[in-house]
Each structure stands twice: as C-alpha cells, then as structure tokens.
Legacy VTK file of the C-alpha trace (Angstrom):
# vtk DataFile Version 3.0
C-alpha trace
ASCII
DATASET POLYDATA
POINTS 430 float
21.928 142.809 111.259
18.955 141.927 109.078
16.839 139.180 110.558
15.403 136.529 108.235
13.293 133.531 109.186
15.457 130.463 109.950
14.758 126.963 108.767
12.873 125.248 111.579
13.800 121.777 112.719
11.146 119.047 113.331
11.012 119.743 117.069
10.618 123.512 116.580
7.876 123.056 113.973
6.048 120.636 116.285
6.203 123.018 119.155
4.799 125.919 117.067
1.979 123.644 115.871
1.172 122.799 119.467
0.388 126.387 120.475
-3.344 126.200 121.202
-5.298 129.408 120.713
-8.476 128.230 122.447
-6.546 127.018 125.476
-4.863 130.423 125.646
-8.118 132.384 125.471
-9.815 130.143 128.035
-6.987 130.607 130.546
-6.732 134.360 129.912
-10.472 134.858 130.457
-10.334 132.809 133.682
-7.324 134.717 135.029
-8.730 138.167 134.199
-11.988 137.226 135.912
-10.007 137.031 139.188
-9.920 140.666 140.360
-6.332 140.420 141.661
-5.882 144.014 142.698
-2.705 144.478 144.747
-3.383 143.812 148.451
-6.711 142.063 147.908
-7.525 138.411 148.735
-7.933 137.861 145.010
-4.223 138.585 144.496
-3.512 135.329 146.318
-6.406 133.573 144.526
-4.818 134.293 141.163
-1.494 132.863 142.315
-3.132 129.613 143.405
-4.930 129.439 140.079
-1.673 129.718 138.169
-0.021 127.170 140.493
-2.805 124.687 139.645
-2.297 125.190 135.898
1.441 124.678 136.217
0.819 121.470 138.157
-1.538 120.283 135.383
1.242 120.981 132.881
3.587 118.614 134.692
5.788 121.262 136.285
7.342 120.828 139.705
5.505 123.563 141.638
6.859 125.561 144.546
3.971 127.467 146.170
4.833 129.326 149.341
3.641 132.110 151.607
5.899 135.133 151.374
7.290 136.212 154.762
5.772 139.686 155.012
7.477 140.472 158.309
10.857 139.822 156.659
9.878 141.889 153.632
9.004 144.787 155.950
12.436 144.850 157.589
14.956 143.503 155.054
17.262 146.351 153.928
17.048 145.320 150.251
13.316 144.834 150.143
11.687 146.958 147.407
8.873 148.306 149.540
5.098 148.183 149.111
2.354 150.779 148.585
-0.596 148.654 149.722
-1.271 146.656 152.846
-1.210 142.863 152.532
-2.270 140.192 154.990
-0.728 137.534 152.799
1.242 137.079 149.576
2.121 133.945 147.699
4.998 133.053 145.433
4.673 130.485 142.608
7.438 128.827 140.621
6.811 125.982 138.220
9.853 124.185 136.822
9.896 121.781 133.922
12.719 119.375 134.602
15.447 118.665 132.152
17.566 115.629 131.326
20.368 117.469 133.144
19.938 118.756 136.654
20.878 122.215 137.770
19.772 125.795 137.374
17.062 126.527 134.753
18.547 127.753 131.494
15.579 130.119 131.088
13.059 131.820 133.334
9.771 133.198 132.132
8.415 135.621 134.711
5.064 137.356 134.880
3.036 139.173 137.524
-0.541 138.334 138.284
-1.466 141.460 140.275
-3.300 144.373 138.702
-4.059 147.978 139.571
-7.591 149.075 140.576
-10.098 149.470 137.727
-10.984 153.093 138.549
-14.312 154.586 137.648
-16.493 151.708 136.299
-18.537 154.176 134.240
-15.520 154.759 131.997
-15.441 151.087 130.989
-17.626 149.642 128.255
-18.402 146.732 130.564
-17.390 145.188 133.905
-13.577 145.371 133.939
-13.392 141.969 135.664
-15.869 140.242 133.386
-13.530 139.806 130.412
-14.944 139.501 126.925
-13.568 138.717 123.492
-14.576 141.109 120.734
-13.249 140.706 117.192
-10.119 138.863 118.300
-9.351 141.203 121.204
-9.689 140.385 124.928
-10.929 143.332 127.079
-10.633 143.744 130.841
-8.381 144.869 133.657
-5.052 143.038 133.521
-5.440 141.704 129.942
-2.456 143.760 128.808
-0.622 144.390 132.083
0.226 141.586 132.259
-1.970 138.511 132.386
-1.797 138.176 128.610
1.996 137.778 128.958
1.743 135.397 131.866
-0.756 133.219 129.944
1.591 133.340 126.914
4.334 131.784 129.125
1.920 129.033 130.178
0.874 128.376 126.614
4.568 128.023 125.678
5.091 125.463 128.397
2.070 123.556 127.293
3.215 123.598 123.666
6.544 121.989 124.707
4.645 119.311 126.605
2.111 118.641 123.873
4.872 118.361 121.261
6.490 115.708 123.392
9.714 117.656 123.962
11.996 116.663 126.822
14.384 119.497 127.554
18.058 119.156 128.265
18.074 121.985 130.828
15.180 122.993 133.107
12.748 125.746 132.218
11.083 127.753 134.995
7.952 129.981 135.177
7.880 132.564 137.955
4.399 133.939 138.764
4.852 136.889 141.109
2.697 139.413 142.937
3.141 143.042 143.953
4.923 144.125 140.780
2.665 147.095 140.487
3.681 148.542 143.867
7.353 147.673 144.165
8.226 144.104 143.223
7.797 142.177 146.459
6.933 138.973 144.604
10.036 138.958 142.379
12.221 139.958 145.341
10.821 137.089 147.413
11.209 134.608 144.548
14.877 135.486 144.070
15.448 135.475 147.860
13.987 131.936 147.990
16.814 130.886 145.699
15.020 130.592 142.379
17.437 131.663 139.622
18.121 131.038 135.959
20.748 131.669 133.313
18.467 134.212 131.553
14.964 135.645 132.047
12.258 137.011 129.784
9.422 138.997 131.288
6.514 139.187 128.763
5.344 142.656 129.739
3.484 144.516 126.929
6.088 145.897 124.538
4.070 146.677 121.349
6.300 144.497 119.220
9.650 145.738 120.594
12.221 143.967 122.693
12.896 146.082 125.816
16.379 145.795 127.220
16.276 148.561 129.827
13.737 150.122 132.159
13.818 153.459 133.887
13.160 153.573 137.583
10.478 155.275 139.650
10.295 156.603 143.201
7.172 157.528 145.147
7.287 160.760 147.108
5.191 162.745 149.531
5.541 166.508 149.636
4.065 168.452 152.561
3.704 172.215 152.235
2.746 174.396 155.211
1.098 177.815 154.941
-0.978 179.993 157.275
-4.715 179.717 157.759
-7.023 182.767 157.621
-10.631 183.557 156.830
-11.133 183.492 153.053
-12.621 187.012 153.273
-9.215 188.178 154.413
-7.070 185.808 152.448
-4.293 188.452 152.342
-3.769 187.714 156.011
-3.078 184.036 155.288
-0.542 182.085 153.224
-2.156 179.569 150.902
-0.448 176.164 150.861
-1.924 175.684 147.381
-0.157 178.787 146.044
3.037 177.698 147.756
2.790 174.333 146.086
2.420 176.026 142.694
5.817 177.594 143.313
7.426 174.289 144.250
5.725 172.403 141.506
6.960 174.855 138.860
10.536 174.172 140.055
9.964 170.435 139.880
8.600 170.730 136.341
11.790 172.549 135.369
13.830 169.809 137.008
11.926 167.223 135.032
12.644 169.029 131.771
16.320 169.154 132.494
16.599 165.447 133.304
15.376 164.218 129.920
17.888 162.698 127.457
18.631 164.646 124.321
18.236 161.538 122.186
14.945 159.829 123.091
14.967 157.334 120.229
15.712 154.393 122.523
12.447 155.233 124.301
10.501 155.416 121.058
10.744 159.240 121.174
8.662 159.302 124.409
8.606 163.011 125.491
9.355 162.246 129.156
11.346 159.058 129.652
12.108 160.173 133.189
8.832 161.717 134.108
7.486 163.478 137.215
3.791 163.116 137.897
1.643 164.351 140.763
-0.890 161.632 141.430
-2.728 162.938 144.440
-3.174 166.307 146.140
-4.977 167.053 149.397
-5.308 170.555 150.791
-7.322 172.523 153.326
-10.169 171.556 155.592
-12.808 174.264 154.903
-13.889 175.989 151.730
-13.853 179.433 153.404
-10.431 179.081 155.004
-7.083 179.741 153.385
-5.498 176.267 153.307
-2.597 175.964 155.717
-1.428 172.525 154.653
-1.107 170.662 151.323
0.082 167.092 150.823
1.029 165.996 147.340
2.065 162.467 146.426
3.605 161.470 143.098
6.125 159.603 141.078
9.642 160.648 140.138
11.525 158.970 137.341
15.012 157.491 137.842
17.393 157.700 134.851
19.092 154.662 133.397
22.152 153.856 135.414
21.371 156.515 138.006
21.583 155.365 141.647
18.329 155.730 143.545
20.151 157.850 146.114
21.261 160.310 143.425
17.709 160.650 142.067
16.397 161.337 145.543
19.119 163.934 146.122
18.255 165.711 142.872
14.593 165.911 143.860
15.322 167.038 147.440
17.869 169.608 146.181
15.311 171.119 143.802
12.691 171.439 146.521
15.227 172.964 148.913
16.376 175.479 146.308
12.772 176.434 145.445
12.039 176.969 149.157
15.173 179.028 149.762
14.139 181.404 146.910
10.683 182.078 148.449
10.173 184.418 151.429
7.671 182.190 153.281
9.120 178.824 152.299
12.618 179.871 153.283
11.400 179.951 156.883
8.838 177.106 156.454
10.418 174.687 153.942
8.425 171.956 152.331
9.061 168.468 153.650
9.927 165.508 151.399
9.243 161.880 152.297
9.885 158.752 150.304
7.480 155.850 150.694
6.050 152.829 148.942
7.800 150.943 146.197
11.358 151.716 145.158
12.009 151.048 141.479
15.656 151.332 140.505
16.485 151.360 136.827
17.609 148.149 135.197
19.318 146.962 132.022
20.035 143.745 130.238
23.580 142.545 130.802
25.730 144.152 128.057
26.833 141.667 125.421
24.232 139.096 126.455
23.143 136.676 123.719
19.553 136.930 125.005
18.628 139.947 122.820
19.533 138.451 119.418
18.025 135.129 120.511
14.713 136.740 121.336
14.706 138.863 118.220
15.345 135.770 116.020
12.665 133.811 117.865
10.129 136.533 117.180
10.821 136.422 113.456
10.824 132.612 113.339
7.503 132.617 115.202
5.957 134.750 112.481
6.469 138.232 113.816
8.071 141.356 112.333
11.730 142.015 113.246
11.483 143.664 116.696
13.404 146.866 117.423
15.314 147.241 120.660
13.787 149.789 123.077
13.954 151.041 126.603
10.941 151.396 128.828
9.927 154.494 130.778
8.316 152.493 133.595
9.884 150.657 136.529
9.544 146.837 136.286
10.792 143.619 137.798
13.556 143.601 135.184
15.817 145.555 137.541
15.518 142.907 140.307
16.544 140.006 138.060
19.267 142.035 136.400
20.607 143.100 139.796
20.774 139.382 140.655
23.125 138.874 137.739
20.498 137.339 135.461
20.354 138.742 131.875
16.755 139.890 131.571
14.560 141.627 128.990
10.948 142.231 128.111
8.999 141.029 125.103
5.295 140.443 125.383
1.769 140.975 124.053
-0.066 144.258 124.072
0.746 147.957 124.260
1.768 149.556 127.570
-0.076 152.714 126.579
-3.366 150.858 127.280
-2.251 149.584 130.696
-3.907 151.049 133.822
-6.623 152.672 131.723
-10.355 151.881 131.142
-9.681 150.653 127.594
-7.195 147.932 128.609
-7.108 145.129 126.072
-4.835 142.657 124.312
-5.204 141.075 120.862
-5.382 137.290 121.011
-2.851 137.095 118.151
-0.390 139.106 120.205
-0.683 136.544 123.000
-0.199 133.648 120.588
2.797 135.289 118.866
4.339 135.772 122.311
3.620 132.149 123.188
5.235 130.922 119.936
8.238 133.153 120.579
8.711 131.975 124.123
8.305 128.314 123.117
10.974 128.602 120.415
13.264 130.492 122.781
12.796 127.888 125.494
13.516 125.042 123.095
16.657 126.732 121.760
17.886 127.889 125.181
17.175 124.746 127.162
17.793 122.277 124.324
15.780 119.248 123.303
16.959 115.940 124.729
14.218 113.897 123.137
11.014 114.420 121.170
8.039 112.198 120.636
LINES 1 431
430 0 1 2 3 4 5 6 7 8 9 10 11 12 13 14 15 16 17 18 19 20 21 22 23 24 25 26 27 28 29 30 31 32 33 34 35 36 37 38 39 40 41 42 43 44 45 46 47 48 49 50 51 52 53 54 55 56 57 58 59 60 61 62 63 64 65 66 67 68 69 70 71 72 73 74 75 76 77 78 79 80 81 82 83 84 85 86 87 88 89 90 91 92 93 94 95 96 97 98 99 100 101 102 103 104 105 106 107 108 109 110 111 112 113 114 115 116 117 118 119 120 121 122 123 124 125 126 127 128 129 130 131 132 133 134 135 136 137 138 139 140 141 142 143 144 145 146 147 148 149 150 151 152 153 154 155 156 157 158 159 160 161 162 163 164 165 166 167 168 169 170 171 172 173 174 175 176 177 178 179 180 181 182 183 184 185 186 187 188 189 190 191 192 193 194 195 196 197 198 199 200 201 202 203 204 205 206 207 208 209 210 211 212 213 214 215 216 217 218 219 220 221 222 223 224 225 226 227 228 229 230 231 232 233 234 235 236 237 238 239 240 241 242 243 244 245 246 247 248 249 250 251 252 253 254 255 256 257 258 259 260 261 262 263 264 265 266 267 268 269 270 271 272 273 274 275 276 277 278 279 280 281 282 283 284 285 286 287 288 289 290 291 292 293 294 295 296 297 298 299 300 301 302 303 304 305 306 307 308 309 310 311 312 313 314 315 316 317 318 319 320 321 322 323 324 325 326 327 328 329 330 331 332 333 334 335 336 337 338 339 340 341 342 343 344 345 346 347 348 349 350 351 352 353 354 355 356 357 358 359 360 361 362 363 364 365 366 367 368 369 370 371 372 373 374 375 376 377 378 379 380 381 382 383 384 385 386 387 388 389 390 391 392 393 394 395 396 397 398 399 400 401 402 403 404 405 406 407 408 409 410 411 412 413 414 415 416 417 418 419 420 421 422 423 424 425 426 427 428 429
C-alpha cells in the first residue's frame, strides 16, 4: 500500500506545531549528562529526573523501588548481568476523559552501557554537545533520544490543549541493556496498555520483530606444562580454537536464507565472543580458558531450543576431539535472557505508525526486524502489540561515535504525538 500524507485536522496540526525543538534538546542534553550506566547510582538518578519531568507535564506519576529480591527469585524474571543495590520504575499517565487502561504506551529505557576507552571519543562521553544539528554522547542514540521524543510528544499534546479520550502512558525503565528488569517490573506492577511503541533507534524503519540473545560462559580445561615443553601440556587456548570453529559453523547454519527483513544483515542470529581469559603465567601452557559471549535466538525459537542447539554443538565438538572427549567443555548460561519477540500478527499498530511517520513529515518507513534483543519481547509476551520506531541508527549504539540528529528526535516526537492523538482520541481541544 502506498502511503500518502493525510489531511490533518485542527487538533493534529496544533499538536505538530507544539513540538518544541529547544525543549527537546535541553532535556536530551540534561539526560545524557547523567551517566546512567547499568548498576550505577546514576541509573536511579536518571529515573528520578524523568519522573520529575513527567510530573511537570501534568502526568500522574508512579515512581517505585523495584523489589530486587523478588526479581532475583521469580521464575519469569529476565535476569541481570550487573549488580544493583537499587532500581526504580517510572510510569507517567496522562488521564483521559474515559477511565481504564491506556490506549497507548510509549516505553523507553534510561540506562546505558559503559563508555569504554575515553580516548576513542572526541570528547567526554557524558558531557553531551550539539554539533551541526547532531547531539553526541553516550546514550544519545540508545536510547535517550527516543525517551526524550516520547516526553516531547506528551508536552506537545499538553501545549496544544488536547484532552484525550483514553489515557496515554509513558514507561521509563532501567536495565534494558542487561536483560529487561525494568520493563518486567513495570508489567508485573500492573501497568499495561492496548498497544506500545518503543522508540529505539530504527534508522527510519518500523521494527516489528526482534531476535533474542543469550549470554553464555564456556569453560575449557587443558593440561599445564612448562612452555619449553609445551608438547607435554594441552593448551586450553588451542582447545578453544577447536570448539569455537564448531560454534562458528553453527552460527552460519542458523542464518535465514532470506535476510531482507533484517535489512540484509549478514548475521541476524549472531554469535559473538565478548571476553576471553586464559592461563596464569606467560611461560606455562594454559590449563584453563573461560570465554563469555552472546548467542542469537531466532524469531519464534524457544529459548530452551536455542540453548539446546548451542550445547549440542559444543558436545559434538568435544566428542570429536581426543582430549575434549574425556575432558568436555562446560557451558553455563547467566545474565540477561532475551527471548525473541514479534508484533501481534494483524495488529493495526504497524499501519498506524507508518501513516503517522508520513503525516509527521517523514519518508514512508519500511518494515524491518531487529537483530538485537529488546524489551519488545516482554510487552508482546504480555499480549500487548508492540513495535519499535525511533530516532538514530542502532549501528552507532554502544560505540564511541554514538550520536543522534536533532531532527530525528523531533520527527519521532511528531510521529508519537500524532499516533497518541489518533489512538487515544481527542475529547476536547483548546
């Protein structure tokens, strides 16, 4: 279906006019300046900052401390990869003329990953700057730009004097980067909606599915010996090379033939080794290696099936090796568990978002699937049609060049404001 701009009604035109670029930039700079790395005190600081803004916008704010003890023992909890002494949930709800469940949820996470080597950045990653219409800094793209876009949309509705028929909610969550604790806790608290948009960076596309990701630890045991007589030892590094080659072959065999839905990404269901530790002395054959990494879950594939495929591959590789057959590598699963997720088939949310993008001044957005695990799967599993459309390009996330164009943030804000108005309905306008 070819999308064409629709004729905007007075309320829609007023809402678009009320999107304030300077307000957006000021809030984005303030939020990026909070170094809300997962597990740090600043993660909670960012949540309180967002809660204050929602309160200023006239939302009914629910700010609560997440029960971390419950999250550590609940069978459906998504897991965590960092230690937290506290975590906070934030939900701001704009009331409607009619009571009941929000017609639309806008969800964004305020946590970020570590900045890495500061020498690779052109400036302090947590001292954001605007350069030629682009905001630079850790979290600008993933995904404080999207979270701010949601806030700008709420403000535009308020400034245009729109009273909604149905409530609109903003969920600000933590711990998305290491499992999804914040979204899990928000849903567990009872916050729901008829539909949800998560403005993660999508480079202009509308993302209706996300692959999953599992974190593994692989321990390989060899035999130590003096390096001068390395033939008397069995190097855990060389053993790992054997296992890793088998895992690379497994990765290649799990990729879809047609990758077009993933934008022709070469590894939609990728396997990556993120950390390797081996040996304890330079002149000793290493007798132990521990590798940690990430294993992709295919769309629609149960987490248990993905784990079984990985474990089966490791077991087969060990059985085919003389040393490893007697000393098999050990597999552990830890940290966050990202199942795959997909927008409810037949949901009207996809065409509604696509039309809102065009009416907000954007190009017709293609439908895509994402290769990364996200909070989409938690909302979708709760029966809430959910998709991604937001500012920035995921390829810049987690890197030293992270940035987001201001115009991307504003287009996202206009899109979300139109979508909210159309989804929730306008009872009255000023």
